[in-house]
PDB file with one MODEL, atoms N, CA, C and O in Angstrom:
MODEL        1
ATOM      1  N   MET A   1       8.452 -11.182  11.056  1.00  0.00           N
ATOM      2  CA  MET A   1       8.575 -10.369   9.860  1.00  0.00           C
ATOM      3  C   MET A   1       7.635 -10.922   8.786  1.00  0.00           C
ATOM      4  O   MET A   1       7.519 -12.134   8.602  1.00  0.00           O
ATOM      5  N   LEU A   2       6.982 -10.024   8.100  1.00  0.00           N
ATOM      6  CA  LEU A   2       5.995 -10.379   7.088  1.00  0.00           C
ATOM      7  C   LEU A   2       6.606 -10.242   5.696  1.00  0.00           C
ATOM      8  O   LEU A   2       7.345  -9.294   5.430  1.00  0.00           O
ATOM      9  N   LYS A   3       6.302 -11.173   4.820  1.00  0.00           N
ATOM     10  CA  LYS A   3       6.740 -11.078   3.428  1.00  0.00           C
ATOM     11  C   LYS A   3       5.553 -10.703   2.563  1.00  0.00           C
ATOM     12  O   LYS A   3       4.461 -11.246   2.725  1.00  0.00           O
ATOM     13  N   VAL A   4       5.768  -9.770   1.640  1.00  0.00           N
ATOM     14  CA  VAL A   4       4.720  -9.316   0.729  1.00  0.00           C
ATOM     15  C   VAL A   4       5.221  -9.500  -0.694  1.00  0.00           C
ATOM     16  O   VAL A   4       6.330  -9.088  -1.035  1.00  0.00           O
ATOM     17  N   HIS A   5       4.391 -10.120  -1.516  1.00  0.00           N
ATOM     18  CA  HIS A   5       4.765 -10.358  -2.913  1.00  0.00           C
ATOM     19  C   HIS A   5       3.934  -9.461  -3.824  1.00  0.00           C
ATOM     20  O   HIS A   5       2.708  -9.426  -3.723  1.00  0.00           O
ATOM     21  N   PHE A   6       4.605  -8.742  -4.707  1.00  0.00           N
ATOM     22  CA  PHE A   6       3.943  -7.913  -5.711  1.00  0.00           C
ATOM     23  C   PHE A   6       3.888  -8.725  -6.996  1.00  0.00           C
ATOM     24  O   PHE A   6       4.915  -8.954  -7.637  1.00  0.00           O
ATOM     25  N   GLU A   7       2.698  -9.158  -7.370  1.00  0.00           N
ATOM     26  CA  GLU A   7       2.556 -10.065  -8.509  1.00  0.00           C
ATOM     27  C   GLU A   7       2.971  -9.445  -9.830  1.00  0.00           C
ATOM     28  O   GLU A   7       3.700 -10.066 -10.603  1.00  0.00           O
ATOM     29  N   ARG A   8       2.523  -8.241 -10.096  1.00  0.00           N
ATOM     30  CA  ARG A   8       2.810  -7.619 -11.390  1.00  0.00           C
ATOM     31  C   ARG A   8       4.320  -7.486 -11.620  1.00  0.00           C
ATOM     32  O   ARG A   8       4.805  -7.677 -12.735  1.00  0.00           O
ATOM     33  N   GLU A   9       5.050  -7.157 -10.558  1.00  0.00           N
ATOM     34  CA  GLU A   9       6.500  -6.980 -10.669  1.00  0.00           C
ATOM     35  C   GLU A   9       7.266  -8.263 -10.360  1.00  0.00           C
ATOM     36  O   GLU A   9       8.480  -8.324 -10.557  1.00  0.00           O
ATOM     37  N   ASN A  10       6.567  -9.283  -9.881  1.00  0.00           N
ATOM     38  CA  ASN A  10       7.172 -10.547  -9.471  1.00  0.00           C
ATOM     39  C   ASN A  10       8.332 -10.309  -8.502  1.00  0.00           C
ATOM     40  O   ASN A  10       9.447 -10.790  -8.701  1.00  0.00           O
ATOM     41  N   ARG A  11       8.030  -9.558  -7.456  1.00  0.00           N
ATOM     42  CA  ARG A  11       9.047  -9.207  -6.467  1.00  0.00           C
ATOM     43  C   ARG A  11       8.465  -9.356  -5.064  1.00  0.00           C
ATOM     44  O   ARG A  11       7.317  -8.987  -4.816  1.00  0.00           O
ATOM     45  N   THR A  12       9.262  -9.897  -4.155  1.00  0.00           N
ATOM     46  CA  THR A  12       8.853 -10.085  -2.767  1.00  0.00           C
ATOM     47  C   THR A  12       9.716  -9.218  -1.868  1.00  0.00           C
ATOM     48  O   THR A  12      10.936  -9.169  -2.028  1.00  0.00           O
ATOM     49  N   ILE A  13       9.078  -8.528  -0.915  1.00  0.00           N
ATOM     50  CA  ILE A  13       9.813  -7.718   0.055  1.00  0.00           C
ATOM     51  C   ILE A  13       9.384  -8.117   1.459  1.00  0.00           C
ATOM     52  O   ILE A  13       8.337  -8.738   1.645  1.00  0.00           O
ATOM     53  N   GLN A  14      10.198  -7.757   2.442  1.00  0.00           N
ATOM     54  CA  GLN A  14       9.867  -8.031   3.831  1.00  0.00           C
ATOM     55  C   GLN A  14       9.394  -6.748   4.497  1.00  0.00           C
ATOM     56  O   GLN A  14       9.945  -5.673   4.260  1.00  0.00           O
ATOM     57  N   VAL A  15       8.371  -6.871   5.328  1.00  0.00           N
ATOM     58  CA  VAL A  15       7.832  -5.739   6.073  1.00  0.00           C
ATOM     59  C   VAL A  15       8.189  -5.938   7.539  1.00  0.00           C
ATOM     60  O   VAL A  15       7.834  -6.950   8.143  1.00  0.00           O
ATOM     61  N   GLU A  16       8.888  -4.970   8.101  1.00  0.00           N
ATOM     62  CA  GLU A  16       9.308  -5.027   9.497  1.00  0.00           C
ATOM     63  C   GLU A  16       8.122  -4.728  10.418  1.00  0.00           C
ATOM     64  O   GLU A  16       7.172  -4.068   9.997  1.00  0.00           O
ATOM     65  N   PRO A  17       8.161  -5.200  11.658  1.00  0.00           N
ATOM     66  CA  PRO A  17       7.102  -4.877  12.620  1.00  0.00           C
ATOM     67  C   PRO A  17       6.967  -3.356  12.780  1.00  0.00           C
ATOM     68  O   PRO A  17       7.968  -2.651  12.902  1.00  0.00           O
ATOM     69  N   GLY A  18       5.743  -2.866  12.779  1.00  0.00           N
ATOM     70  CA  GLY A  18       5.479  -1.440  12.933  1.00  0.00           C
ATOM     71  C   GLY A  18       5.609  -0.626  11.661  1.00  0.00           C
ATOM     72  O   GLY A  18       5.399   0.587  11.669  1.00  0.00           O
ATOM     73  N   GLU A  19       5.951  -1.281  10.580  1.00  0.00           N
ATOM     74  CA  GLU A  19       6.163  -0.610   9.297  1.00  0.00           C
ATOM     75  C   GLU A  19       4.943  -0.845   8.411  1.00  0.00           C
ATOM     76  O   GLU A  19       4.369  -1.934   8.429  1.00  0.00           O
ATOM     77  N   ASN A  20       4.541   0.164   7.637  1.00  0.00           N
ATOM     78  CA  ASN A  20       3.446  -0.069   6.694  1.00  0.00           C
ATOM     79  C   ASN A  20       4.024  -0.496   5.346  1.00  0.00           C
ATOM     80  O   ASN A  20       5.236  -0.453   5.136  1.00  0.00           O
ATOM     81  N   LEU A  21       3.165  -0.898   4.460  1.00  0.00           N
ATOM     82  CA  LEU A  21       3.601  -1.426   3.168  1.00  0.00           C
ATOM     83  C   LEU A  21       4.351  -0.382   2.347  1.00  0.00           C
ATOM     84  O   LEU A  21       5.336  -0.706   1.684  1.00  0.00           O
ATOM     85  N   ARG A  22       3.895   0.862   2.385  1.00  0.00           N
ATOM     86  CA  ARG A  22       4.570   1.944   1.663  1.00  0.00           C
ATOM     87  C   ARG A  22       6.000   2.122   2.178  1.00  0.00           C
ATOM     88  O   ARG A  22       6.934   2.218   1.381  1.00  0.00           O
ATOM     89  N   GLN A  23       6.179   2.165   3.484  1.00  0.00           N
ATOM     90  CA  GLN A  23       7.506   2.330   4.071  1.00  0.00           C
ATOM     91  C   GLN A  23       8.423   1.172   3.689  1.00  0.00           C
ATOM     92  O   GLN A  23       9.593   1.381   3.370  1.00  0.00           O
ATOM     93  N   ALA A  24       7.896  -0.034   3.722  1.00  0.00           N
ATOM     94  CA  ALA A  24       8.692  -1.208   3.362  1.00  0.00           C
ATOM     95  C   ALA A  24       9.103  -1.157   1.898  1.00  0.00           C
ATOM     96  O   ALA A  24      10.238  -1.491   1.556  1.00  0.00           O
ATOM     97  N   ALA A  25       8.189  -0.742   1.039  1.00  0.00           N
ATOM     98  CA  ALA A  25       8.510  -0.640  -0.389  1.00  0.00           C
ATOM     99  C   ALA A  25       9.617   0.383  -0.614  1.00  0.00           C
ATOM    100  O   ALA A  25      10.559   0.120  -1.361  1.00  0.00           O
ATOM    101  N   ILE A  26       9.513   1.545   0.022  1.00  0.00           N
ATOM    102  CA  ILE A  26      10.537   2.583  -0.128  1.00  0.00           C
ATOM    103  C   ILE A  26      11.877   2.086   0.405  1.00  0.00           C
ATOM    104  O   ILE A  26      12.911   2.291  -0.230  1.00  0.00           O
ATOM    105  N   ARG A  27      11.865   1.439   1.561  1.00  0.00           N
ATOM    106  CA  ARG A  27      13.103   0.915   2.149  1.00  0.00           C
ATOM    107  C   ARG A  27      13.780  -0.088   1.214  1.00  0.00           C
ATOM    108  O   ARG A  27      15.007  -0.186   1.184  1.00  0.00           O
ATOM    109  N   ASN A  28      12.983  -0.823   0.459  1.00  0.00           N
ATOM    110  CA  ASN A  28      13.513  -1.814  -0.479  1.00  0.00           C
ATOM    111  C   ASN A  28      13.738  -1.248  -1.877  1.00  0.00           C
ATOM    112  O   ASN A  28      13.945  -1.993  -2.835  1.00  0.00           O
ATOM    113  N   LYS A  29      13.695   0.090  -1.985  1.00  0.00           N
ATOM    114  CA  LYS A  29      13.906   0.781  -3.265  1.00  0.00           C
ATOM    115  C   LYS A  29      12.941   0.276  -4.342  1.00  0.00           C
ATOM    116  O   LYS A  29      13.325  -0.008  -5.476  1.00  0.00           O
ATOM    117  N   PHE A  30      11.687   0.178  -3.940  1.00  0.00           N
ATOM    118  CA  PHE A  30      10.642  -0.341  -4.801  1.00  0.00           C
ATOM    119  C   PHE A  30       9.523   0.680  -4.845  1.00  0.00           C
ATOM    120  O   PHE A  30       8.942   1.004  -3.809  1.00  0.00           O
ATOM    121  N   SER A  31       9.213   1.191  -6.021  1.00  0.00           N
ATOM    122  CA  SER A  31       8.196   2.229  -6.145  1.00  0.00           C
ATOM    123  C   SER A  31       6.803   1.624  -6.290  1.00  0.00           C
ATOM    124  O   SER A  31       6.569   0.767  -7.141  1.00  0.00           O
ATOM    125  N   ILE A  32       5.896   2.080  -5.455  1.00  0.00           N
ATOM    126  CA  ILE A  32       4.505   1.648  -5.579  1.00  0.00           C
ATOM    127  C   ILE A  32       3.681   2.680  -6.326  1.00  0.00           C
ATOM    128  O   ILE A  32       2.486   2.489  -6.554  1.00  0.00           O
ATOM    129  N   TYR A  33       4.325   3.772  -6.706  1.00  0.00           N
ATOM    130  CA  TYR A  33       3.623   4.854  -7.400  1.00  0.00           C
ATOM    131  C   TYR A  33       3.810   4.738  -8.906  1.00  0.00           C
ATOM    132  O   TYR A  33       4.872   4.335  -9.382  1.00  0.00           O
ATOM    133  N   ALA A  34       2.776   5.094  -9.645  1.00  0.00           N
ATOM    134  CA  ALA A  34       2.830   5.064 -11.108  1.00  0.00           C
ATOM    135  C   ALA A  34       2.872   6.485 -11.655  1.00  0.00           C
ATOM    136  O   ALA A  34       2.289   7.406 -11.083  1.00  0.00           O
ATOM    137  N   ASN A  35       3.557   6.640 -12.748  1.00  0.00           N
ATOM    138  CA  ASN A  35       3.563   7.879 -13.530  1.00  0.00           C
ATOM    139  C   ASN A  35       3.828   9.119 -12.686  1.00  0.00           C
ATOM    140  O   ASN A  35       4.802   9.164 -11.934  1.00  0.00           O
ATOM    141  N   ILE A  36       2.974  10.117 -12.807  1.00  0.00           N
ATOM    142  CA  ILE A  36       3.152  11.409 -12.144  1.00  0.00           C
ATOM    143  C   ILE A  36       3.077  11.295 -10.624  1.00  0.00           C
ATOM    144  O   ILE A  36       3.580  12.163  -9.911  1.00  0.00           O
ATOM    145  N   HIS A  37       2.452  10.230 -10.128  1.00  0.00           N
ATOM    146  CA  HIS A  37       2.327  10.059  -8.679  1.00  0.00           C
ATOM    147  C   HIS A  37       3.664   9.772  -8.003  1.00  0.00           C
ATOM    148  O   HIS A  37       3.758   9.812  -6.776  1.00  0.00           O
ATOM    149  N   LYS A  38       4.694   9.484  -8.789  1.00  0.00           N
ATOM    150  CA  LYS A  38       6.021   9.294  -8.200  1.00  0.00           C
ATOM    151  C   LYS A  38       6.504  10.575  -7.534  1.00  0.00           C
ATOM    152  O   LYS A  38       7.246  10.526  -6.553  1.00  0.00           O
ATOM    153  N   ILE A  39       6.083  11.733  -8.069  1.00  0.00           N
ATOM    154  CA  ILE A  39       6.469  13.004  -7.449  1.00  0.00           C
ATOM    155  C   ILE A  39       5.286  13.722  -6.800  1.00  0.00           C
ATOM    156  O   ILE A  39       5.470  14.520  -5.881  1.00  0.00           O
ATOM    157  N   LEU A  40       4.094  13.444  -7.269  1.00  0.00           N
ATOM    158  CA  LEU A  40       2.899  14.088  -6.716  1.00  0.00           C
ATOM    159  C   LEU A  40       2.090  13.078  -5.911  1.00  0.00           C
ATOM    160  O   LEU A  40       1.166  12.452  -6.430  1.00  0.00           O
ATOM    161  N   ASN A  41       2.442  12.928  -4.654  1.00  0.00           N
ATOM    162  CA  ASN A  41       1.690  12.061  -3.751  1.00  0.00           C
ATOM    163  C   ASN A  41       1.706  12.682  -2.361  1.00  0.00           C
ATOM    164  O   ASN A  41       2.439  13.642  -2.123  1.00  0.00           O
ATOM    165  N   CYS A  42       0.929  12.161  -1.464  1.00  0.00           N
ATOM    166  CA  CYS A  42       0.773  12.773  -0.133  1.00  0.00           C
ATOM    167  C   CYS A  42       1.841  12.330   0.860  1.00  0.00           C
ATOM    168  O   CYS A  42       1.772  12.694   2.034  1.00  0.00           O
ATOM    169  N   ARG A  43       2.818  11.562   0.420  1.00  0.00           N
ATOM    170  CA  ARG A  43       3.926  11.105   1.259  1.00  0.00           C
ATOM    171  C   ARG A  43       3.466  10.253   2.447  1.00  0.00           C
ATOM    172  O   ARG A  43       4.025  10.327   3.541  1.00  0.00           O
ATOM    173  N   GLY A  44       2.439   9.449   2.200  1.00  0.00           N
ATOM    174  CA  GLY A  44       2.021   8.488   3.213  1.00  0.00           C
ATOM    175  C   GLY A  44       1.022   8.982   4.235  1.00  0.00           C
ATOM    176  O   GLY A  44       0.890   8.378   5.300  1.00  0.00           O
ATOM    177  N   ARG A  45       0.325  10.046   3.952  1.00  0.00           N
ATOM    178  CA  ARG A  45      -0.651  10.576   4.904  1.00  0.00           C
ATOM    179  C   ARG A  45      -2.073  10.076   4.649  1.00  0.00           C
ATOM    180  O   ARG A  45      -2.990  10.430   5.391  1.00  0.00           O
ATOM    181  N   GLY A  46      -2.268   9.267   3.624  1.00  0.00           N
ATOM    182  CA  GLY A  46      -3.589   8.718   3.340  1.00  0.00           C
ATOM    183  C   GLY A  46      -4.534   9.706   2.697  1.00  0.00           C
ATOM    184  O   GLY A  46      -5.750   9.577   2.839  1.00  0.00           O
ATOM    185  N   LEU A  47      -4.003  10.690   1.992  1.00  0.00           N
ATOM    186  CA  LEU A  47      -4.837  11.741   1.416  1.00  0.00           C
ATOM    187  C   LEU A  47      -5.100  11.594  -0.074  1.00  0.00           C
ATOM    188  O   LEU A  47      -6.126  12.065  -0.563  1.00  0.00           O
ATOM    189  N   CYS A  48      -4.198  10.952  -0.805  1.00  0.00           N
ATOM    190  CA  CYS A  48      -4.280  11.016  -2.271  1.00  0.00           C
ATOM    191  C   CYS A  48      -4.717   9.716  -2.955  1.00  0.00           C
ATOM    192  O   CYS A  48      -5.146   9.767  -4.108  1.00  0.00           O
ATOM    193  N   THR A  49      -4.633   8.613  -2.329  1.00  0.00           N
ATOM    194  CA  THR A  49      -4.938   7.274  -2.854  1.00  0.00           C
ATOM    195  C   THR A  49      -3.979   6.809  -3.954  1.00  0.00           C
ATOM    196  O   THR A  49      -4.260   5.818  -4.628  1.00  0.00           O
ATOM    197  N   ALA A  50      -2.865   7.496  -4.146  1.00  0.00           N
ATOM    198  CA  ALA A  50      -1.899   7.098  -5.177  1.00  0.00           C
ATOM    199  C   ALA A  50      -1.225   5.765  -4.861  1.00  0.00           C
ATOM    200  O   ALA A  50      -0.708   5.106  -5.763  1.00  0.00           O
ATOM    201  N   CYS A  51      -1.226   5.369  -3.611  1.00  0.00           N
ATOM    202  CA  CYS A  51      -0.570   4.114  -3.221  1.00  0.00           C
ATOM    203  C   CYS A  51      -1.570   2.969  -3.065  1.00  0.00           C
ATOM    204  O   CYS A  51      -1.313   2.020  -2.324  1.00  0.00           O
ATOM    205  N   THR A  52      -2.693   3.052  -3.750  1.00  0.00           N
ATOM    206  CA  THR A  52      -3.705   1.994  -3.664  1.00  0.00           C
ATOM    207  C   THR A  52      -3.145   0.678  -4.202  1.00  0.00           C
ATOM    208  O   THR A  52      -2.576   0.630  -5.293  1.00  0.00           O
ATOM    209  N   VAL A  53      -3.313  -0.370  -3.428  1.00  0.00           N
ATOM    210  CA  VAL A  53      -2.883  -1.712  -3.821  1.00  0.00           C
ATOM    211  C   VAL A  53      -4.061  -2.664  -3.644  1.00  0.00           C
ATOM    212  O   VAL A  53      -5.015  -2.364  -2.927  1.00  0.00           O
ATOM    213  N   GLN A  54      -3.981  -3.797  -4.297  1.00  0.00           N
ATOM    214  CA  GLN A  54      -5.008  -4.827  -4.146  1.00  0.00           C
ATOM    215  C   GLN A  54      -4.404  -5.988  -3.376  1.00  0.00           C
ATOM    216  O   GLN A  54      -3.378  -6.539  -3.774  1.00  0.00           O
ATOM    217  N   VAL A  55      -5.036  -6.355  -2.286  1.00  0.00           N
ATOM    218  CA  VAL A  55      -4.586  -7.486  -1.482  1.00  0.00           C
ATOM    219  C   VAL A  55      -5.273  -8.729  -2.031  1.00  0.00           C
ATOM    220  O   VAL A  55      -6.486  -8.891  -1.896  1.00  0.00           O
ATOM    221  N   ILE A  56      -4.490  -9.599  -2.647  1.00  0.00           N
ATOM    222  CA  ILE A  56      -5.044 -10.776  -3.312  1.00  0.00           C
ATOM    223  C   ILE A  56      -5.168 -11.962  -2.362  1.00  0.00           C
ATOM    224  O   ILE A  56      -6.115 -12.743  -2.459  1.00  0.00           O
ATOM    225  N   ALA A  57      -4.223 -12.095  -1.456  1.00  0.00           N
ATOM    226  CA  ALA A  57      -4.256 -13.210  -0.509  1.00  0.00           C
ATOM    227  C   ALA A  57      -3.629 -12.773   0.805  1.00  0.00           C
ATOM    228  O   ALA A  57      -2.838 -11.831   0.848  1.00  0.00           O
ATOM    229  N   GLY A  58      -3.989 -13.460   1.860  1.00  0.00           N
ATOM    230  CA  GLY A  58      -3.431 -13.155   3.172  1.00  0.00           C
ATOM    231  C   GLY A  58      -4.402 -12.369   4.027  1.00  0.00           C
ATOM    232  O   GLY A  58      -5.454 -11.927   3.565  1.00  0.00           O
ATOM    233  N   LYS A  59      -4.029 -12.204   5.279  1.00  0.00           N
ATOM    234  CA  LYS A  59      -4.889 -11.505   6.226  1.00  0.00           C
ATOM    235  C   LYS A  59      -4.310 -10.133   6.537  1.00  0.00           C
ATOM    236  O   LYS A  59      -3.112  -9.985   6.782  1.00  0.00           O
ATOM    237  N   VAL A  60      -5.176  -9.144   6.522  1.00  0.00           N
ATOM    238  CA  VAL A  60      -4.806  -7.795   6.944  1.00  0.00           C
ATOM    239  C   VAL A  60      -5.920  -7.263   7.843  1.00  0.00           C
ATOM    240  O   VAL A  60      -7.052  -7.746   7.806  1.00  0.00           O
ATOM    241  N   GLU A  61      -5.584  -6.280   8.634  1.00  0.00           N
ATOM    242  CA  GLU A  61      -6.585  -5.641   9.491  1.00  0.00           C
ATOM    243  C   GLU A  61      -7.674  -5.027   8.619  1.00  0.00           C
ATOM    244  O   GLU A  61      -7.420  -4.711   7.456  1.00  0.00           O
ATOM    245  N   PRO A  62      -8.871  -4.854   9.151  1.00  0.00           N
ATOM    246  CA  PRO A  62      -9.925  -4.173   8.385  1.00  0.00           C
ATOM    247  C   PRO A  62      -9.503  -2.742   8.045  1.00  0.00           C
ATOM    248  O   PRO A  62      -8.625  -2.175   8.694  1.00  0.00           O
ATOM    249  N   ARG A  63     -10.127  -2.178   7.041  1.00  0.00           N
ATOM    250  CA  ARG A  63      -9.843  -0.795   6.660  1.00  0.00           C
ATOM    251  C   ARG A  63     -10.039   0.137   7.852  1.00  0.00           C
ATOM    252  O   ARG A  63     -10.969  -0.024   8.642  1.00  0.00           O
ATOM    253  N   ASN A  64      -9.141   1.115   7.963  1.00  0.00           N
ATOM    254  CA  ASN A  64      -9.331   2.126   8.999  1.00  0.00           C
ATOM    255  C   ASN A  64     -10.241   3.231   8.457  1.00  0.00           C
ATOM    256  O   ASN A  64     -10.716   3.143   7.325  1.00  0.00           O
ATOM    257  N   GLU A  65     -10.479   4.253   9.249  1.00  0.00           N
ATOM    258  CA  GLU A  65     -11.399   5.321   8.851  1.00  0.00           C
ATOM    259  C   GLU A  65     -10.929   6.033   7.581  1.00  0.00           C
ATOM    260  O   GLU A  65     -11.735   6.340   6.702  1.00  0.00           O
ATOM    261  N   THR A  66      -9.631   6.292   7.488  1.00  0.00           N
ATOM    262  CA  THR A  66      -9.072   6.960   6.307  1.00  0.00           C
ATOM    263  C   THR A  66      -9.332   6.144   5.053  1.00  0.00           C
ATOM    264  O   THR A  66      -9.806   6.673   4.047  1.00  0.00           O
ATOM    265  N   GLU A  67      -9.021   4.852   5.113  1.00  0.00           N
ATOM    266  CA  GLU A  67      -9.237   3.990   3.953  1.00  0.00           C
ATOM    267  C   GLU A  67     -10.714   3.861   3.612  1.00  0.00           C
ATOM    268  O   GLU A  67     -11.090   3.891   2.440  1.00  0.00           O
ATOM    269  N   SER A  68     -11.538   3.721   4.619  1.00  0.00           N
ATOM    270  CA  SER A  68     -12.979   3.589   4.376  1.00  0.00           C
ATOM    271  C   SER A  68     -13.519   4.802   3.637  1.00  0.00           C
ATOM    272  O   SER A  68     -14.371   4.675   2.757  1.00  0.00           O
ATOM    273  N   GLU A  69     -13.024   5.970   3.997  1.00  0.00           N
ATOM    274  CA  GLU A  69     -13.466   7.205   3.342  1.00  0.00           C
ATOM    275  C   GLU A  69     -12.910   7.317   1.923  1.00  0.00           C
ATOM    276  O   GLU A  69     -13.658   7.577   0.980  1.00  0.00           O
ATOM    277  N   LYS A  70     -11.614   7.124   1.771  1.00  0.00           N
ATOM    278  CA  LYS A  70     -10.958   7.323   0.477  1.00  0.00           C
ATOM    279  C   LYS A  70     -11.275   6.227  -0.535  1.00  0.00           C
ATOM    280  O   LYS A  70     -11.307   6.486  -1.738  1.00  0.00           O
ATOM    281  N   LEU A  71     -11.507   5.016  -0.061  1.00  0.00           N
ATOM    282  CA  LEU A  71     -11.728   3.881  -0.964  1.00  0.00           C
ATOM    283  C   LEU A  71     -13.168   3.376  -0.918  1.00  0.00           C
ATOM    284  O   LEU A  71     -13.425   2.212  -1.225  1.00  0.00           O
ATOM    285  N   ALA A  72     -14.093   4.226  -0.543  1.00  0.00           N
ATOM    286  CA  ALA A  72     -15.493   3.825  -0.355  1.00  0.00           C
ATOM    287  C   ALA A  72     -16.099   3.154  -1.587  1.00  0.00           C
ATOM    288  O   ALA A  72     -16.928   2.254  -1.449  1.00  0.00           O
ATOM    289  N   LYS A  73     -15.705   3.572  -2.769  1.00  0.00           N
ATOM    290  CA  LYS A  73     -16.289   3.014  -3.998  1.00  0.00           C
ATOM    291  C   LYS A  73     -15.452   1.892  -4.605  1.00  0.00           C
ATOM    292  O   LYS A  73     -15.776   1.379  -5.676  1.00  0.00           O
ATOM    293  N   LYS A  74     -14.384   1.516  -3.925  1.00  0.00           N
ATOM    294  CA  LYS A  74     -13.514   0.439  -4.405  1.00  0.00           C
ATOM    295  C   LYS A  74     -13.868  -0.867  -3.696  1.00  0.00           C
ATOM    296  O   LYS A  74     -14.419  -0.846  -2.595  1.00  0.00           O
ATOM    297  N   PRO A  75     -13.555  -2.006  -4.324  1.00  0.00           N
ATOM    298  CA  PRO A  75     -13.789  -3.298  -3.665  1.00  0.00           C
ATOM    299  C   PRO A  75     -13.010  -3.395  -2.347  1.00  0.00           C
ATOM    300  O   PRO A  75     -12.011  -2.700  -2.162  1.00  0.00           O
ATOM    301  N   ALA A  76     -13.460  -4.236  -1.456  1.00  0.00           N
ATOM    302  CA  ALA A  76     -12.871  -4.363  -0.119  1.00  0.00           C
ATOM    303  C   ALA A  76     -11.410  -4.791  -0.137  1.00  0.00           C
ATOM    304  O   ALA A  76     -10.681  -4.526   0.819  1.00  0.00           O
ATOM    305  N   ASP A  77     -10.965  -5.452  -1.211  1.00  0.00           N
ATOM    306  CA  ASP A  77      -9.572  -5.897  -1.256  1.00  0.00           C
ATOM    307  C   ASP A  77      -8.615  -4.799  -1.728  1.00  0.00           C
ATOM    308  O   ASP A  77      -7.412  -5.045  -1.818  1.00  0.00           O
ATOM    309  N   PHE A  78      -9.105  -3.615  -2.025  1.00  0.00           N
ATOM    310  CA  PHE A  78      -8.252  -2.482  -2.362  1.00  0.00           C
ATOM    311  C   PHE A  78      -7.908  -1.754  -1.069  1.00  0.00           C
ATOM    312  O   PHE A  78      -8.785  -1.458  -0.257  1.00  0.00           O
ATOM    313  N   ARG A  79      -6.621  -1.470  -0.888  1.00  0.00           N
ATOM    314  CA  ARG A  79      -6.138  -0.838   0.342  1.00  0.00           C
ATOM    315  C   ARG A  79      -5.124   0.246   0.005  1.00  0.00           C
ATOM    316  O   ARG A  79      -4.596   0.292  -1.107  1.00  0.00           O
ATOM    317  N   LEU A  80      -4.858   1.109   0.965  1.00  0.00           N
ATOM    318  CA  LEU A  80      -3.811   2.117   0.810  1.00  0.00           C
ATOM    319  C   LEU A  80      -2.538   1.558   1.429  1.00  0.00           C
ATOM    320  O   LEU A  80      -2.527   1.194   2.605  1.00  0.00           O
ATOM    321  N   ALA A  81      -1.475   1.488   0.654  1.00  0.00           N
ATOM    322  CA  ALA A  81      -0.217   0.927   1.154  1.00  0.00           C
ATOM    323  C   ALA A  81       0.309   1.713   2.347  1.00  0.00           C
ATOM    324  O   ALA A  81       1.005   1.153   3.195  1.00  0.00           O
ATOM    325  N   CYS A  82      -0.008   2.989   2.425  1.00  0.00           N
ATOM    326  CA  CYS A  82       0.461   3.803   3.550  1.00  0.00           C
ATOM    327  C   CYS A  82      -0.325   3.535   4.826  1.00  0.00           C
ATOM    328  O   CYS A  82       0.060   4.016   5.891  1.00  0.00           O
ATOM    329  N   GLN A  83      -1.397   2.792   4.747  1.00  0.00           N
ATOM    330  CA  GLN A  83      -2.242   2.515   5.907  1.00  0.00           C
ATOM    331  C   GLN A  83      -2.217   1.044   6.318  1.00  0.00           C
ATOM    332  O   GLN A  83      -2.700   0.701   7.397  1.00  0.00           O
ATOM    333  N   VAL A  84      -1.669   0.182   5.487  1.00  0.00           N
ATOM    334  CA  VAL A  84      -1.643  -1.261   5.772  1.00  0.00           C
ATOM    335  C   VAL A  84      -0.287  -1.650   6.319  1.00  0.00           C
ATOM    336  O   VAL A  84      -0.057  -2.820   6.623  1.00  0.00           O
TER     337      VAL A  84
ENDMDL
END
């Protein structure tokens, strides 16, 4: 089981095997969406970039095709929580 710490909120959650970061956040009743994106988001399909997070430390798989397309102009440490 993987532990993920959200620095801004000073909160740590556990990510189960096979679960992405967005799913783990929702399971832990933790919103990764800001403002209007709480209701207007793609529900984890990688279409809207509303769940963009910055990976500050640790190892993650390289960006997939969806992330590479949607986050092309963002630094490499920016990822979509629904894809990580």
